[in-house]
DSSP file (Angstrom, degrees, kcal/mol; ACC not computed):
  #  RESIDUE AA STRUCTURE BP1 BP2  ACC     N-H-->O    O-->H-N    N-H-->O    O-->H-N    TCO  KAPPA ALPHA  PHI   PSI    X-CA   Y-CA   Z-CA
    1    1 A M     >        0   0    0      0, 0.0     4,-1.1     0, 0.0     0, 0.0   0.000 360.0 360.0 360.0 -33.8   -3.8   28.2  -34.6
    2    2 A F  H >>  +     0   0    0      1,-0.2     4,-0.7     2,-0.2     3,-0.6   0.945 360.0  45.5 -59.0 -46.9   -2.4   25.0  -32.9
    3    3 A W  H 3> S+     0   0    0      1,-0.2     4,-1.2     2,-0.2     3,-0.2   0.727 100.6  65.9 -68.9 -28.7   -5.4   24.8  -30.6
    4    4 A E  H 34 S+     0   0    0      1,-0.2    -1,-0.2     2,-0.2    -2,-0.2   0.858  99.9  52.0 -58.5 -37.9   -7.9   25.5  -33.3
    5    5 A F  H << S+     0   0    0     -4,-1.1     4,-0.3    -3,-0.6    -1,-0.2   0.845 116.8  39.6 -70.8 -31.1   -7.0   22.1  -34.9
    6    6 A F  H  X S+     0   0    0     -4,-0.7     4,-2.4    -3,-0.2    -1,-0.2   0.518  88.3  94.0 -93.6 -10.4   -7.5   20.2  -31.6
    7    7 A R  H  X S+     0   0    0     -4,-1.2     4,-2.2     1,-0.2     5,-0.2   0.882  84.1  49.2 -60.0 -46.3  -10.6   22.1  -30.4
    8    8 A P  H  > S+     0   0    0      0, 0.0     4,-2.4     0, 0.0    -1,-0.2   0.951 112.5  49.6 -55.0 -48.8  -13.2   19.6  -31.9
    9    9 A A  H  > S+     0   0    0     -4,-0.3     4,-2.2     1,-0.2    -2,-0.2   0.886 108.5  52.4 -57.3 -43.8  -11.3   16.7  -30.4
   10   10 A M  H  X S+     0   0    0     -4,-2.4     4,-2.6     2,-0.2    -1,-0.2   0.922 109.5  49.0 -57.9 -48.1  -11.2   18.5  -27.0
   11   11 A Y  H  X S+     0   0    0     -4,-2.2     4,-2.5     1,-0.2     5,-0.2   0.911 110.5  52.2 -58.9 -45.9  -15.1   19.0  -27.0
   12   12 A L  H  X S+     0   0    0     -4,-2.4     4,-2.0    -5,-0.2    -1,-0.2   0.894 111.6  45.3 -66.1 -38.7  -15.6   15.3  -27.9
   13   13 A L  H  X S+     0   0    0     -4,-2.2     4,-2.5     2,-0.2    -2,-0.2   0.937 112.0  51.6 -67.3 -44.0  -13.5   14.2  -25.0
   14   14 A F  H  X S+     0   0    0     -4,-2.6     4,-2.5     1,-0.2     5,-0.2   0.908 111.7  46.7 -55.0 -45.7  -15.1   16.5  -22.7
   15   15 A F  H  X S+     0   0    0     -4,-2.5     4,-2.5     1,-0.2    -1,-0.2   0.891 112.7  50.1 -67.1 -40.9  -18.6   15.3  -23.7
   16   16 A V  H  X S+     0   0    0     -4,-2.0     4,-2.3    -5,-0.2    -1,-0.2   0.876 110.0  50.7 -66.8 -37.3  -17.5   11.6  -23.4
   17   17 A K  H  X S+     0   0    0     -4,-2.5     4,-2.1     2,-0.2     5,-0.2   0.966 113.2  44.9 -68.0 -49.3  -16.1   12.2  -19.9
   18   18 A L  H  X S+     0   0    0     -4,-2.5     4,-0.7     1,-0.2    -2,-0.2   0.894 115.4  47.9 -61.5 -38.5  -19.3   13.8  -18.8
   19   19 A T  H  < S+     0   0    0     -4,-2.5     3,-0.2    -5,-0.2    -1,-0.2   0.935 120.5  32.7 -69.1 -42.6  -21.5   11.2  -20.3
   20   20 A F  H >< S+     0   0    0     -4,-2.3     3,-0.7     1,-0.2    -2,-0.2   0.619 102.9  72.5 -92.2 -12.9  -19.7    8.1  -19.1
   21   21 A S  H 3< S+     0   0    0     -4,-2.1     3,-0.4     1,-0.2    -1,-0.2   0.786 102.5  44.7 -71.4 -31.6  -18.4    9.4  -15.7
   22   22 A S  T 3< S+     0   0    0     -4,-0.7    -1,-0.2    -5,-0.2    -2,-0.2   0.428 101.3  71.3 -89.9   0.6  -21.9    9.3  -14.3
   23   23 A L    <   +     0   0    0     -3,-0.7    -1,-0.2    -4,-0.1    -2,-0.1  -0.006  61.3 148.6-108.3  27.5  -22.7    5.9  -15.8
   24   24 A A        -     0   0    0     -3,-0.4     2,-0.2     1,-0.1    -3,-0.1  -0.423  57.2-102.1 -61.0 137.5  -20.5    3.8  -13.6
   25   25 A C        -     0   0    0     -2,-0.1     2,-0.2     1,-0.1    -1,-0.1  -0.439  28.0-136.3 -68.6 126.5  -22.1    0.4  -13.1
   26   26 A A        -     0   0    0     -2,-0.2     2,-0.3    20,-0.1    21,-0.2  -0.585  26.0-153.1 -80.0 144.0  -23.8   -0.2   -9.9
   27   27 A A        -     0   0    0     -2,-0.2    21,-2.6    17,-0.2     2,-0.6  -0.887  17.2-137.2-121.7 151.3  -23.0   -3.6   -8.4
   28   28 A T  E     -a   48   0A   0     -2,-0.3     2,-0.5    19,-0.2    21,-0.2  -0.953  27.0-164.2-100.2 115.5  -24.7   -6.1   -6.1
   29   29 A I  E     -a   49   0A   0     19,-3.3    21,-2.4    -2,-0.6     2,-0.3  -0.921   7.4-144.5-110.0 125.6  -22.1   -7.3   -3.7
   30   30 A N  E     +a   50   0A   0     -2,-0.5     2,-0.3    19,-0.2    21,-0.2  -0.665  23.1 175.0 -92.7 139.9  -22.9  -10.4   -1.8
   31   31 A G  E     -a   51   0A   0     19,-2.7    21,-1.8    -2,-0.3     2,-0.2  -0.976  13.8-168.0-142.7 156.7  -21.6  -10.8    1.7
   32   32 A N    >>  -     0   0    0     -2,-0.3     4,-2.2    19,-0.2     3,-0.8  -0.689  50.1 -82.0-132.2-174.7  -21.9  -13.2    4.6
   33   33 A S  T 34 S+     0   0    0      1,-0.3    24,-0.2    20,-0.3     4,-0.2   0.707 129.8  44.9 -72.0 -17.3  -21.0  -13.0    8.4
   34   34 A Q  T 34 S+     0   0    0      1,-0.1    -1,-0.3     2,-0.1     4,-0.2   0.722 124.8  28.8 -95.4 -17.8  -17.3  -13.9    7.5
   35   35 A T  T <> S+     0   0    0     -3,-0.8     4,-1.7     2,-0.1     3,-0.4   0.533  89.6  92.9-116.5 -11.5  -16.9  -11.5    4.5
   36   36 A Y  H  X S+     0   0    0     -4,-2.2     4,-1.7     1,-0.2    -3,-0.1   0.831  81.6  58.4 -66.2 -32.8  -19.2   -8.5    5.0
   37   37 A L  H  > S+     0   0    0      1,-0.2     4,-0.7     2,-0.2     3,-0.3   0.931 110.4  43.7 -63.6 -44.8  -16.5   -6.2    6.8
   38   38 A S  H  4 S+     0   0    0     -3,-0.4     3,-0.3     1,-0.2     4,-0.3   0.817 112.1  56.0 -72.7 -27.9  -14.2   -6.5    3.8
   39   39 A K  H >X S+     0   0    0     -4,-1.7     3,-1.5     1,-0.2     4,-0.8   0.810  94.3  65.2 -63.5 -34.7  -17.2   -5.9    1.5
   40   40 A L  H >< S+     0   0    0     -4,-1.7     3,-0.7    -3,-0.3    -1,-0.2   0.856  96.5  55.7 -64.6 -31.2  -18.2   -2.7    3.1
   41   41 A R  T 3< S+     0   0    0     -4,-0.7    -1,-0.3    -3,-0.3    -2,-0.2   0.619 102.8  60.1 -76.9  -8.9  -14.9   -1.0    1.9
   42   42 A L  T <4 S+     0   0    0     -3,-1.5    -1,-0.2    -4,-0.3    -2,-0.2   0.647  77.7 115.0 -83.3 -25.5  -15.9   -2.0   -1.7
   43   43 A L    <<  +     0   0    0     -4,-0.8    23,-0.2    -3,-0.7    30,-0.1  -0.190  39.2 175.7 -57.9 137.8  -19.2   -0.1   -1.7
   44   44 A R    >   -     0   0    0    -17,-0.1     3,-2.4    21,-0.1   -17,-0.2  -0.904  48.3 -63.4-135.2 164.6  -19.5    2.8   -4.2
   45   45 A P  T 3  S+     0   0    0      0, 0.0    27,-0.2     0, 0.0    28,-0.1  -0.196 124.2  22.9 -54.7 128.0  -22.4    5.0   -5.0
   46   46 A G  T 3  S+     0   0    0     25,-0.6    26,-0.2    26,-0.4    27,-0.1   0.206  95.3 126.7  99.1 -16.2  -25.3    2.9   -6.5
   47   47 A D    <   -     0   0    0     -3,-2.4    27,-1.9    24,-0.2     2,-0.4  -0.256  47.5-148.5 -72.0 158.1  -24.1   -0.3   -5.1
   48   48 A T  E     -ab  28  74A   0    -21,-2.6   -19,-3.3    25,-0.2     2,-0.7  -1.000   3.3-152.2-126.5 132.5  -26.1   -2.8   -3.0
   49   49 A L  E     -ab  29  75A   0     25,-2.7    27,-2.5    -2,-0.4     2,-0.8  -0.918  15.0-161.4 -99.7 109.0  -24.6   -5.0   -0.2
   50   50 A A  E     -ab  30  76A   0    -21,-2.4   -19,-2.7    -2,-0.7     2,-0.3  -0.844   8.5-153.2-100.2 110.7  -26.8   -8.1    0.0
   51   51 A L  E     -a   31   0A   0     25,-3.2   -19,-0.2    -2,-0.8     2,-0.2  -0.571   8.4-133.4 -82.7 139.0  -26.3   -9.9    3.3
   52   52 A A        -     0   0    0    -21,-1.8    -1,-0.0    -2,-0.3   -19,-0.0  -0.544  40.5 -78.2 -86.7 158.9  -26.8  -13.6    3.6
   53   53 A A  S    S+     0   0    0     -2,-0.2    31,-0.3    31,-0.1     2,-0.3  -0.252  85.7  86.3 -54.7 141.9  -28.8  -15.1    6.6
   54   54 A G  E    S-c   84   0B   0     29,-2.0    31,-3.3   -22,-0.1     2,-0.5  -0.891  78.2 -70.3 150.4 179.7  -26.8  -15.3    9.7
   55   55 A T  E     -c   85   0B   0     -2,-0.3     2,-0.5    29,-0.2    31,-0.2  -0.913  38.8-156.8-107.7 127.8  -25.5  -13.5   12.8
   56   56 A Y  E     +c   86   0B   0     29,-3.4    31,-2.0    -2,-0.5     3,-0.2  -0.933  18.4 170.6-113.5 123.5  -23.0  -10.6   12.3
   57   57 A Y        +     0   0    0     -2,-0.5    32,-0.3   -24,-0.2    -1,-0.1   0.365  56.6  85.5-112.4  -1.0  -20.8   -9.8   15.2
   58   58 A G  S    S-     0   0    0      1,-0.3    -1,-0.1   -25,-0.1    30,-0.1   0.220  90.1-121.9 -91.6  10.6  -18.2   -7.4   13.7
   59   59 A G        -     0   0    0     28,-0.3    -1,-0.3    -3,-0.2    28,-0.1  -0.319  29.9 -87.5  73.8-164.1  -20.3   -4.2   14.1
   60   60 A F        -     0   0    0     -3,-0.1     2,-0.5    -2,-0.0    -1,-0.2  -0.364  43.9-176.1-144.0  61.6  -21.1   -2.1   11.1
   61   61 A P        +     0   0    0      0, 0.0    -3,-0.0     0, 0.0    -2,-0.0  -0.459   9.1 169.7 -70.5 110.5  -18.2    0.5   10.4
   62   62 A L    >   +     0   0    0     -2,-0.5     3,-1.9     2,-0.0     2,-0.2   0.003  15.4 153.8-107.9  32.0  -19.2    2.7    7.5
   63   63 A H  T 3  S+     0   0    0      1,-0.3     3,-0.1     3,-0.0     0, 0.0  -0.435  75.2   1.8 -63.1 124.5  -16.5    5.3    7.7
   64   64 A G  T 3  S+     0   0    0     -2,-0.2     2,-0.8     1,-0.2    -1,-0.3   0.544  93.1 128.5  72.3  14.4  -16.0    6.9    4.3
   65   65 A V    <   +     0   0    0     -3,-1.9     2,-0.4   -21,-0.0    -1,-0.2  -0.869  34.8 166.9-104.6 110.2  -18.7    4.9    2.6
   66   66 A N        -     0   0    0     -2,-0.8     2,-0.1   -23,-0.2    -3,-0.0  -0.948  24.4-160.6-126.5 137.5  -20.8    7.5    0.8
   67   67 A G        -     0   0    0     -2,-0.4     2,-0.3   -22,-0.1     5,-0.2  -0.235  21.1-130.0 -92.8-165.3  -23.5    7.5   -1.9
   68   68 A R  B >   -D   71   0C   0      3,-1.8     3,-2.8    -2,-0.1     2,-0.2  -0.916  38.7 -68.6-139.6 166.7  -24.5   10.4   -4.0
   69   69 A A  T 3  S+     0   0    0     -2,-0.3     0, 0.0     1,-0.3     0, 0.0  -0.447 127.4   8.9 -56.7 124.3  -27.8   12.1   -4.9
   70   70 A G  T 3  S+     0   0    0     -2,-0.2    -1,-0.3   -24,-0.0     2,-0.1   0.300 122.4  74.4  88.0  -8.1  -29.6    9.7   -7.0
   71   71 A Q  B <   +D   68   0C   0     -3,-2.8    -3,-1.8     2,-0.0   -25,-0.6  -0.572  64.8 173.4-135.4  67.5  -27.0    6.9   -6.3
   72   72 A R        -     0   0    0     -5,-0.2     2,-0.5   -27,-0.2   -26,-0.4  -0.331  32.2-121.5 -77.3 160.3  -27.6    5.7   -2.8
   73   73 A I        -     0   0    0    -28,-0.1     2,-0.4   -27,-0.1   -25,-0.2  -0.896  30.4-159.9 -94.1 129.0  -25.9    2.7   -1.2
   74   74 A E  E     -b   48   0A   0    -27,-1.9   -25,-2.7    -2,-0.5     2,-0.5  -0.914  11.4-167.6-113.4 140.4  -28.3    0.0   -0.1
   75   75 A I  E     +b   49   0A   0     -2,-0.4     2,-0.3   -27,-0.2   -25,-0.2  -0.985  19.4 169.7-123.3 121.6  -27.7   -2.7    2.4
   76   76 A S  E     -b   50   0A   0    -27,-2.5   -25,-3.2    -2,-0.5     3,-0.1  -0.836  24.3-143.9-131.1 162.1  -30.2   -5.5    2.6
   77   77 A G        -     0   0    0     -2,-0.3   -25,-0.1     1,-0.2   -24,-0.1  -0.467  55.3 -49.7-107.5-172.8  -30.8   -8.9    4.2
   78   78 A P        -     0   0    0      0, 0.0    -1,-0.2     0, 0.0     6,-0.2  -0.257  38.5-142.7 -59.9 147.1  -32.6  -11.9    2.7
   79   79 A R  S    S+     0   0    0      1,-0.1     2,-0.3    -3,-0.1    -2,-0.0   0.827  84.0  21.6 -75.9 -35.2  -35.9  -11.3    1.3
   80   80 A K  S    S+     0   0    0      2,-0.1    -1,-0.1     3,-0.0     2,-0.1  -0.921 107.3   9.5-132.6 162.3  -37.2  -14.6    2.5
   81   81 A G  S    S+     0   0    0     -2,-0.3     0, 0.0    -3,-0.1     0, 0.0  -0.445 106.2  15.1  78.2-152.0  -36.3  -17.1    5.2
   82   82 A A  S    S-     0   0    0     -2,-0.1    -2,-0.1     1,-0.1   -29,-0.1  -0.283  79.9-128.8 -59.6 139.3  -33.8  -16.6    8.0
   83   83 A P        -     0   0    0      0, 0.0   -29,-2.0     0, 0.0     2,-0.6  -0.295  14.9-108.5 -79.9 168.1  -32.7  -12.9    8.6
   84   84 A A  E     -c   54   0B   0    -31,-0.3     2,-0.4    -6,-0.2   -29,-0.2  -0.925  44.5-169.6 -89.2 120.6  -29.4  -11.2    8.8
   85   85 A V  E     -c   55   0B   0    -31,-3.3   -29,-3.4    -2,-0.6     2,-0.6  -0.962  19.9-142.3-124.9 129.3  -29.0  -10.2   12.4
   86   86 A F  E     +c   56   0B   0     -2,-0.4   -29,-0.2   -31,-0.2     2,-0.2  -0.811  32.4 170.4 -92.2 121.5  -26.5   -8.0   14.2
   87   87 A G        -     0   0    0    -31,-2.0     2,-0.4    -2,-0.6   -28,-0.3  -0.475  25.8-122.5-116.4-172.2  -25.5   -9.3   17.5
   88   88 A R        -     0   0    0     -2,-0.2     2,-0.2   -30,-0.1   -30,-0.1  -0.980  25.0-108.9-134.4 147.2  -23.0   -8.6   20.1
   89   89 A L        -     0   0    0     -2,-0.4     2,-0.3   -32,-0.3     0, 0.0  -0.556  33.5-129.5 -75.2 135.7  -20.3  -10.7   21.7
   90   90 A S        -     0   0    0     -2,-0.2    -1,-0.1     1,-0.1     0, 0.0  -0.681   9.5-158.4 -86.4 141.5  -21.1  -11.6   25.4
   91   91 A C              0   0    0     -2,-0.3    -1,-0.1     1,-0.2    -2,-0.0   0.384 360.0 360.0 -95.3   0.6  -18.3  -10.9   27.9
   92   92 A A              0   0    0      0, 0.0    -1,-0.2     0, 0.0    -2,-0.0   0.398 360.0 360.0 -82.7 360.0  -19.8  -13.4   30.4
């Protein structure tokens, strides 16, 4: 009898959770050669990391960064002008 009183509210909460859990806002996160490594850890399904022009020397560690079906993670460079380039440090 106690649960009969709360059943409609439980159904409503379940519906709200299902509806809004998949609507997390995708973000465009801007990064440059100094900040992109810390920005990689912020990426969530649906996000875009927009890299500024420049040379990036820190590698590209994507451990634990995962999208989902229909919510891929995109990483892009500038659409115009100088590109974002990944280089390597010289030991010489």
